[in-house]
N, C-alpha and C positions, 0 to 999 in steps of 0.2 A: 540533550533535544533529540526526537523523537521523529522517522520517516514511518507512518502508517499506511499499510498494506489496502490492498481494494476490501478484503474481508472484513478489517474494520469499518471503514464507512458503509459498507453491506449493513455490517450490524448496527452501526449507527440508527440505520434509515429504516430499519424493522419496527413494524408495533409495539412487542415487545421486547428488545434488544437484553441481552445478556446482560446482568446485574453486576457479573465480574468484569465486565467491559464496560459499561454504564459507571462503576466507582473507580476506574482505574482515571479513563477522560477526567470523570469531574475533579479529581487528583491530582490531573498535572496540567499543571501551568501552559493555557492558552498557547501563548507566545514560544512555547518550546514544542508543539505537535505541526508538524507540516506533512503533506502530502507531496506524491510526485504527478506531473504534467502524466506518465505511463497508467497512473491509476486512473488518472480523470479517462483516459482513452481507452481502459479495460470495464471499469463502470458505463461510458455513452456504447461500446458493443453492446454490454450485456442489456443494456436498457431497449436498445434499437432493434435486436432480437427477439424480445416478447411481444407478443401476440398484441393489437393495440385493444386498447380499453382503460380501465377508471382503475386495475391496478399500476399498470404501463403509468399512467399518468401521474399518480398521486407517486408513487416510486420516482418519475421524476421531477416531480414538484420538490419532495424530501431531499433529493440527492443536490436539486441545482441549490435548496435554500441554504443545505449544511454547508457547501461549497461555497459560495458567495458569501455566507453570514459567517463561518468560523475559517475558511481556507484561503481566502483569496488573494493575500499578502505572502498566503505558504505556501508556494506550489512551486517543488523544484523542477528543474529542467531536464533530462537526459543534455550533458553540454560537453566542448570537446576534453575539460576534465576526468568527464565519467569514461570518454570510449575506451581508453587502453586498460581501464580496471574491467570494463568490462568484458573485455577482450581476453583478458589474461584468467578473468573467473568463469567466462563459460568454457573457452577450452578447456581450461583444467575439470569441471565438470564432469564437460563429454568427455576428455579423455578417461577420470575415471569410472565413469558408465553410472554417472549421475543423473535421476531427471533435473533437469534445468530449464524451464521456457525460458526464449526470448525477453519476455515482459520482464519474470522473473530476476534474470540475471541483468536485466536494467534497472531494476528499482533494486536490488544489491548497490550494485555501480555505484547508484546516486548516493544512497543511505554512505557507502566507505569513501565517495570521496568530499562528502560532508562530514563526514567520524559522527555519523548520527545509530541511534543505537534503532532496528530494524522492527517494529510491533507486526506480529502478523499470527494469523494460526494454526497456518500451516510450518513448524517448523521446519518439518523433514525437508519441504521445497527448498532450504536454504544450510543444509547440516553440510557442513564440511567446508564453506566459504572462509579462509584467512583472514581475521582481522575483524570478520563481523560480527555485531554482537546483534542477537535477535531475545526477543522478548516476548512471551502468550498473554494477554490480560487476560484471556478465559480461563487459567491455570496451569 
């Protein structure tokens, strides 16, 4: 099972997405791919910060379509099972001097609590998190 992060969703909504990401997405059973509520929040923030116009409207439509069609029933929340995992991994990363945003730590905690592989382009952001399996579909 896979939890995809914000970069993967963003890539899938581009006019010309990476062939490697498209191939991974096409080869992986859709029932095995999940997103998190944190990713949805990051996407909505990015869209809200864009200037109004056709590009933002097109990205809103593409993102909404992708989320509704592909992930409507496969969106994982940050819940009570994730909280202790989040606290431990965020504290550990901070103590080791590793940069880890709260959002990335939450996404990692969701992946860990569900025993999912995290799919991301930013492998470095998740380095050193014990037990977390990370996969980069870009190669």
